[in-house]
C-alpha positions as CSV (number, residue, x, y, z in Angstrom):
1,E,-2.4,-2.5,4.1
2,L,-0.1,0.3,3.5
3,V,-2.8,2.7,3.1
4,E,-4.7,1.8,6.3
5,E,-1.1,2.6,8.2
6,A,-1.3,5.6,6.9
7,K,-4.9,6.4,7.8
8,Q,-4.3,5.2,11.5
9,S,-1.1,7.5,11.6
10,G,-3.3,10.6,10.5
11,D,-1.9,11.3,7.1
12,P,-4.8,13.2,5.6
13,T,-4.2,12.1,1.8
14,A,-4.3,8.3,2.9
15,R,-7.7,9.4,5.0
16,A,-9.3,10.4,1.8
17,I,-8.9,7.4,0.0
18,Q,-12.1,5.6,0.0
19,S,-11.2,2.5,-2.4
20,I,-8.3,1.5,-4.6
21,K,-8.9,-1.0,-7.6
22,F,-5.5,-1.5,-9.2
23,D,-7.1,-4.2,-11.4
24,I,-9.2,-1.5,-13.2
25,N,-6.7,1.6,-12.4
26,H,-9.4,3.2,-10.3
27,L,-9.4,5.1,-7.0
28,A,-12.3,6.4,-5.1
29,L,-11.7,9.4,-3.0
30,L,-14.2,11.0,-0.7
31,L,-13.2,15.0,-1.0
32,R,-14.9,18.2,0.4
33,D,-14.7,21.5,-1.5
34,P,-12.3,23.6,0.6
35,F,-13.8,26.8,-0.5
36,G,-17.3,25.3,0.1
37,D,-19.5,27.4,2.4
38,D,-19.9,25.6,5.6
39,D,-23.5,26.7,6.4
40,D,-26.4,27.3,4.1
41,N,-29.4,29.5,5.0
42,S,-31.2,26.9,6.9
43,G,-27.9,26.7,9.1
44,K,-27.2,22.9,8.1
45,S,-23.8,21.9,6.8
46,S,-23.8,21.7,3.1
47,N,-20.0,20.7,2.6
48,A,-20.6,16.7,3.0
49,P,-17.8,14.8,1.6
50,V,-17.9,13.9,-2.2
51,K,-17.3,10.9,-3.6
52,I,-14.7,11.0,-6.6
53,D,-13.6,8.7,-8.9
54,V,-10.2,8.9,-10.5
55,D,-8.9,6.8,-13.3
56,L,-5.2,6.3,-13.0
57,S,-4.6,5.6,-16.9
58,L,-6.2,9.4,-17.8
59,T,-4.3,12.5,-17.1
60,A,-5.7,14.9,-14.5
61,F,-7.7,17.2,-17.1
62,A,-9.6,14.2,-18.5
63,N,-10.3,12.9,-14.9
64,A,-12.0,16.6,-14.2
65,K,-14.5,16.3,-17.3
């Protein structure tokens, strides 16, 4: 509920959250590469959002592996 309210308010962090599963300590985010190239050689956008699963019980380093 809180995340949905924040999404409606335009919060960019909340808008990146796809799902939250507190029972298994997981969070799914839809993120884009901020340094990604907007266009490839064919002219089509290649910077589509990627689903990232984050285990809240792990460190940032462990989640990055």
